[in-house]
N, C-alpha and C positions, 0 to 999 in steps of 0.2 A: 224806456223810462219815460212814463206818462208825464209826470214832469220833468218837462224841459230845464235843463240843466247848460250852463257855457262850458265847450268842451276847452280841450287844450288847443295851443297853439299845434302849427306845426313847423317843419324845417325841410330844407332840400338844398343842398349844394351837388355842382355839377362840377370838376375841375379836369381840363383838359388835358391828357399828358403827353399833346406832340402839338405841334407846328398846326396852324387851321389851315394850311395843304391839304395836311395829310386826311382833313374831314372832308375836303373839298374833292378830292380824288376819291376815297372811297364811300361818301355818303353822295358825293352830287351836293353839295352843300357846307358854307362854314358856320350857316346857321346851327349847326347840328347840335353843342352842348347849348344853344339857347331853347328849343327843340323839344329836347329831354329836361330841363328845367322846369315848359309850360306842361308835359304830362308827369312830373315829378309834383308838382303843385298842384293840377285839378285830380287826381288818383288820390289828395289829401285835403279835398273840397272841406268834405265831412271835420276839419279839425279847426277850420276859421271862418268865420262869418262876420265879422268887425270890419277886416282888411286886409291887403294882402301888398308884398313888395319884394323888390328884389334891386341887387344889386351888381353890375358886371364891372370887373377889373379888365381893360387891354395893356397886356404886358408888354405890345410892340409900339404904342403910339408914343413918338417922338418928343420931345420937349417943346412946349407951347401950344401941345393939345392935349385936351382932356383925356384920362386913364380910367375914370371911376365915376361908373354911370349908374343912375337909380330912378327907381319909378316908385309908386307908390298909390295909392287909392282905397276908400273907404266902400265900406258895404258887402253885402254876399254877392256881389257880381265884381268886384275889384280883380280876380281873376286876368279875367277874358279883358275887364280896362286897361290892366296895363299892358297887357302885350298887345290891345289894341294899337293904343297910344304909341309900342315899339313901331310896328308894321306901317304904322303910318308916318315916322321918322323916314321909313325905309322912302316914302314913296317921295322922297323929297331929293332922290336922286335918280339918274338915270338907270337903265338894266345894263348896259356897259359899265357904269360905275358900280353897280351895287352888287356885280357878279366879274371883278374885277379885285382878285383878290388881296393885292397889295395896293390899290384903294383904300379896301375897305378894312385892314388890316392899322392901316394908319387915320384914315378919318371918320368912317361909318362908327355913330354909335352903336357899343352894346354889341361892335363884331370885336369880343374878346374869349380870354382863356380860364376865366373865373366864374362862376356864377352862384349865386345867393340868392334863397327863395326864403319868401316866411307869411305863414298863414296865421293871421292874430284872431283872437279871441280875448276880450278882457276881463282880467280876475281884480280890477282894482277899481272898477266902474267909469275908469278915466277913458275919454273916446276923444277924435277927432285926429287928423292927419300927423300930426305930433308927435302922437305916440304910436304910428303903424312904423315897425322895421321894416326891411334893414337902418338901423341911427348909421350916421356919418361923423367922421370927424377928418375934415381935410387938413392939408398940409400941403407946400412947397417939395415936403421931403415925401415921395413916394412909401417909402419904409414907415413914414409917419401916421400917412393915410389911414383912416382905417373904416371898415364897415361891420355892424355889427349886430346880431338877430338871436333870437331864442325861443327856444319855450321853458319857461321858466317863471319861478317866483321867490324870491328873496324875503326873507324874517326880518333881517337888520340892516337895511336898507339905511338907518339912521347912522350906523355905526358907519357901514363906508361911506355916506357922506364926511362924518366927522372924520375918517381918517382922510379925504384927498383935499377937507378946506384945511385941516390941520398943516396941508406942506404947502399951503398959499394958492390951491388953486379956489375959484368962483365959479361955481354950477349954476346954469341959468336955468335948469329942471331940476325940480329933484322925483321924479319917477324910477324905478331901481333900473330901467336900462339904460336910460341918461347917465347915469349917477356909475354903473356899471362901465359906459361906453368910454368916460372921463378918467377914471381909475385904472383902465387897462391900457388905455391913451397916454395916461402919465407913465406909466410903468413900460410901454413901447419907445416913450421917448425918451427914457433913460438907458433901454436896449440899444438906440441909435446911437445917443452921444457915447454910449462908452464903445462903441465901434468905431467912432469917429474917432474919437483919442488913439484909440488902438492905430488905425490908417493912419493917422497924422503923425503919431507922436513915433509908433515903431516899425513904421513904412514908408513914412513919408509922401504920402498920397496926396493927391489935389484933384480938384475940380471933379468931371465923373469918374475918374477912375476911384475915388475915395466913395464916390455911391455905391458904383459897381461892389467893391468889398463891401459894403455896409449888406447892402441886399443877398448878395453869396451866403453872408455867414449870421444874418439877424435867427436868434432863435426867439422861437413865439413861447416855447417851452419855459423859457425863463421867466418870459412875461406871466403867463397865468402862474406861477410857482407865487412870484410877487402878490399876485392880488388874489388867487384862490382861496388861500386860507381864510381868510377873513369874510368867506358868503359861507351863510347860513339859509339852507331850503335845497329843492329840486330842480336842477335845471339840466340844458343840454344847451351849452353857450356856443354858439358858431361864427364864425370873422374870417373877413380877408383883407390882406394888408394892399397899399396900393401898389406895390413892386408882384403881387402874383406868391402870398405866401398866405395859405386856408386850413383853417384848421377847425375842428367840433371837438367839444370836451364834454363829455359827461361826470354829473356831480358823485362824492364818495360813495353814497348808496345805492347807487343805481336807480334814483327815485321816476328819473321820468326816463323814455325810452331813445334810443340813438341807434341804427344800422347802416352797415356800411355795404360797396361793391368795389372793387379794386379788380382792375384787368391794367394790360398795358395801354389802351389807349385813353383810361380814367376813370377817375374816382368818383365815384356816387354817395352822399350821405343823406337819411332821410328819419321822418321819424316811425315808420313803418317797414316791418322787412316786406309784407306783400306788395306793396308798394313799385318798390324797387323789382321784386321779381318782374313785373309785371311790363315797366319802362324798358329795362334791359332785358327781359326775354331771359332768364336767370334761374340757376334751382332752386333750391331753397336753402341746400348747403352751400350755395357761391355768395351767398349772403348773408355776412356777419353781424353783432354785436356789440358795441361798444361797449368795454367793457366798465366797472363803474370807478371814479377816478384818474381813466385814463382820455389821453387825448390823440387823437389823429392829426398830425401834422401833415402838411403838403406843400414843400419848399418850394422856392422859385422856379428851380430846375423842375419839378415835377415829380422829387423824390419823397415817396413816402414814410412816415416816422412815424410808430406810437411810443409816447413817452407816457411814464406817470405823472402825474402832477400830484395828486394827492393819495396818501395810503388807503386802501380799500377800506369799505367800511363794513359793517352788516348788510348784507343783502335786505332793502325795503324796497326793492322795485311795487313799482304801483299796481295794486289788483283791480284797481276799476279801471285804467287803462285797459287793463284784459275783458272786464265787465262790459264796458259800454261804448268808451270812445275810441278802441283801432278797429276796424273792419274784420269781419270775420272770415274775410278771403284768406287771411293770415293761417296756416294748414293747423299751428299749433293754438291759435284763440280759438278757431273753431272746435279744436276737439275739447278745450277747457268749458268752454261756452254750451256744449251739449254734456260736460261733469256736470256742470252746476245742475241742470238741468233736472239728470239723472239722480243727485244729489236729494233733492226734493220730493220722490216719490216717496218713502216713508210715510211721511207726513201730511201728505197731500191725500193718502190711500186714508189715512185716520181722517181727515176732514169729512170724506164721503162716507166715513162707514164701512170703505170698501167696496160698495157698490159702484163695482161699472158698467151694470147693466141702465143704469137711469143717470147716468154721468156724460157728461159732455167737455170735452176738452179744446181750449183755442190760446190766441193770444195776443197781447194789445204790448206797447205797439210793434212797429216791424222787427225793432232792433233786438225785440226775444223772440225772435224766429228760429232764431238756434237755438237758445235753451229749451225753445219747444220740443223742437225735435229729439233734445236727448232726455226730455220728461219722455215723451212720447215712447220711446226707447225701451225705458224703464218700466213704466205700465205696460207692454207688451211682453216684455221681458215674466213682470207679476205675473201675467194672466196667461202667459203658456207656464207655469209653475202650478196656478189655478187648476188649472185643466188637465197637464200632468195628473195631477195626483186626483183628482174626479174618476181619470177614466181608470187608474189605478185601483181603486176604492171598487169598481163597479165586478162583481162576481162574472155573470156571462153576459157582456155589455152586446148589444143589442146592434148595427149598423146605423140605425138611427139613432141609437146614443149616444155615439161616438161621433157621428156626424153635428147632433145637436150641441154638444161640449167643443167639440174642435168651430164653429161657426162663432163661438164668442168673440167679440174683439172691444178693444179700447174704440171708442167713439171720438172723431175728432172732426169740428165745421168751421168756417169760416166765419166767424159769429159779428164781427164789424170791420168798416170799412172806412178809411179816414179820409174827409173831405179835406183837401188842401186849402181848397179854394174859401174856405171859413177864417181860414187862421191869423190873417192879419186883421183883418174885421172886429174879430169876438173881441181882440187888443182894446177896443174902445168904446167907450159908450156908458150908458149907465144900469143895460141889459144882457152884461155879461154872462154872467153868472147862467143864465136860460140859453141864453145863444149857444154858451160852451158846452150843455148837453148834446148839441148836436154837430159838433165838430165830427164824430163818427156815425155813420151811419150800420145800422144793427140790420143782419140777415133773417129776417123773420122766417121763423119756419125752421130755423137753423137746429132745436131743441122742441122738445113736446111740452109745450106751454103748463105748467101748477105739477109735472110731473118731473121731470130732470132737474136736475143739480146739475150748477156752471163753473168748471174751473177756469180759470184766465192766468198765464204763467205773462209775468211783465220781467224786466232784467235786474228791476230797480227801485222803490219808492222812495221819493227823499220828502216831499212838503206833504204829500198827500192831496193837495188843494183838485187838481185834474180826476183823482177817482172819485171826489164828493161831487167837484161841479159836473162833470162828463160821462165817466167813464160806469163810475154804478147807477146814474141816471138813466143813463142809453142801455145799460143790463138789462134793467130792469123790467123795461117795455114788453124783453122776450117771455115775460112768466116764469122763470126759475124759481126751483123751492129753495133752493140756496146759491149762493155764488161766493164763491173763495178764489181769495187774488193769490197767487202765490209768486212771491219776489226772489231771482234767483243769487240777488246779493240779500247781505244781513241786514241787519236793522243799522241805518247811517244815523249818530248820535252824535258826532263832532264836528264842529269845520276840518275844511283842507285850507293850506295854504303852502301849497307845493304846488298848483297850475290848475285849480279846476275851480272855480266859480260856487262853492260852497262855505260861505265864508261865516254865516250870522246864525246864533243859535236857535232863535224864534222860525227859521224853517225848516226845522226838522220836526215833522211827524213825532216821532220817538221820545223825543225831547219834551215837544208840548204833550206829550203823551204823560212821561214822564210825573212833567210839574201838575198837570190835572190830577193824579194820583196822588200826592203829593195833598193837593187843596181838597180831595177826596177825605182823604184817614187823617184831617189837621197837623200834618208833618212839615206843611210849609215851610216854617221858620228855618228850615237846613238850607234854603232859597238863603237870605240874608248872612247865614252862617257861612255859608261858601265866598258868597261876598264879600265878607271882610276881607274870609283868606285870602282870595284873590287881589286885592288891593296892597296887601303885604308883600304879595310873591309878585308883582310887576313893579316893584321897588328893587327888586334885584338884576343882578347883570343878566342880560339875553342870553350867556355866553355860560348862565347854568340852568342845570335843567330843575324844572320846579316843579313839586305836584300838580296833576290835571284837577284844577275845583268839582269840576264839573263830572266826574264820576261819582261822587258821593250824592249827584242828584238821581243815579239810577241805582245806586246800591243794595236799597231796598226794597229792590223787585225785580221778581224772574224775567226772563224773556218773552217768558210767556203771558203773565200779568200784563205788560206793555206793550204785547200782541193785541191785546184782548181790548186793549184799551185804544190800541187806535185803530181798529176796526171799531167800536163804537162811532172814535170822534169822525169816521170819513163817512159813516153808513149817513148815505141824505135821510131827509123824512121820508119821503115818498115812496122810499123800499121798502116795499109791503113782505120781503124774504129777510132772512137772517144772512150775516155776512159775515165771514172770516177771513182770515189773514195766516198766510206762510208766509214766514221768514226763510232765508238760508241761515244754517246755522254756523257759529267760525271756523269750528271742525270739516264740515261741509266746504265753505269755501277756499280752508288750507287743500284739500284732498283734491279739488278739483282740482285747481291754482299754487299749486306746490315752487312753484320757481319765480313766482311774485309775492311775496307774504308780506309787503308794503299796507298794511290796514287799519291804518289810525282813525278814519274817520270810522269804522266799525267798533274800534278797542277803545282810542284813547289814547294809547301808547304811541309816540310820535316817535320819528327818528334821531330830531334835532334839538337841540335847546330851545332856538325858537319856536319851535310847534307848540309848545307847553307853553310859552310865553303869549303868541297868540288864541289857544284856545281860552287862555285864564281874559286876557281882556276882550274876547266874542262876549264871555259869559259876562263880564262888568258894563258891558254896553246894553247889552240885555236889559240885564237887570233896571242900569236906570234907565233907557227907553219904557220899561215896561211898569214897574215898581213905584217909581219916581216921577217921570210924566204923566203918567196916568194912572196913579193909585189906587183905582178904582177899578 
């Protein structure tokens, strides 16, 4: 994606199912779980750049010793920073103490059985250590202590806030993670108190006996069933209690991804399947996907249970996850991205007048490389069909004629190389546009100047800013007769509210193109008409589905009309050749990624009521910012 948007968060869980002594004997270190967590987090580094954190529960800590440890840090180097801090703490102990398993189990921080890590990408604009997961809620009762993290965004935080304040709680911070920590923590308190009454009244237990009674019987499933029905959004929620209960829970529509691996030694959960395959050296088939509305729960004894928390809803697994966010090392994602590129071939051929002899194909940025391979395969298949037809039409073909036809090939070149060193610098100063044009170095001579067309495949186009300020200005220097930008994703028309940083209507080049067409045709009154409707709809309860008013902005125009307008808007003045854009169709998206149909950012059809409310709220903000604060 040439226009960088913020990624989703990433989660990682490691739950050891045997005593630390087993890993000391089997793998030579009690740090086995900590090392696996580090690898899981580093292998998902693509998912979080705002910060990272981890929490560890030590189940064998005696009373008076800490049993729940946490480290957090901000910035893209946060993973290295937090693990460096941990190992720096280990340096306070002698070698004899560090490798004395009994001492480590009781006294050394982070020598535990339950590990949970998080990579954060803010989707709300809130930053700082306060907002970095895991969040922790402490208690003198281990079963009431809770660490929480997740890959999520909720659309109805206000409703959850009201629900917990109605119970008498007084949250200090109103972010969705803090609110959920308090909500789940309150339900956990009630579950512990329920078991306390049973232990005391029905079994006459006291002291540590009642503590053990509670910890052996506590039900995280009960806790989640109390809380989850109120949540509207896309999420994978993960937590661990001070007594060693661990859970991962996925939303009912499967919007956010979660995968797991279980054997007799370990339970592992992560946001991406390929990461678990790599870290655990296991096959594709051994890593399973957590089902929508289902929780994987590991109890204090290390026993695993899958519990249905919410009734499974319509499959709305995020397609953008497959197009852009997850690493293409996953077998299925690799083939899906190739299929996305192949689906574009008919429209690309039309854009270059089927003239493959004078067209060069390439990709920008590197995340589009796999789609590029699929596009090239499709083009070669097409050309092979053309060559076979030409040969079959020859009456008495000579060897030279056949060789001439067979020598035809799809031309591909590496036309641009990104100069990473410039990125931070160009974000500052008044000369950004000029400097942005030099983020990429072109490969001079890769095309025949004033003869060849140039086709560049991108994985998606959001704002169009980088296309105009950098990519197209840079490609113009090569002297093509035409530039075609092919997007493996459809036009992004609507905000996402389930975990991706795409929230503002004015950011979408497709939306700005539709608005520009209305102004050109004198039909811009539709904007204020829909604004008034949106004002009425936002007054309705957020549990109620309301119409998406932004759809009316697009309705008068075909996808082709909006595409042509986008091409006109992103073409810089100094670009001397025509520019056209080819977008993936919704039908092509469905064909390439059939098992992940969630496409609300393309279609405007949201999986939950909160999505419809938030798209209308986003439109209201757009109108009030653009048309009321700046009427001219």
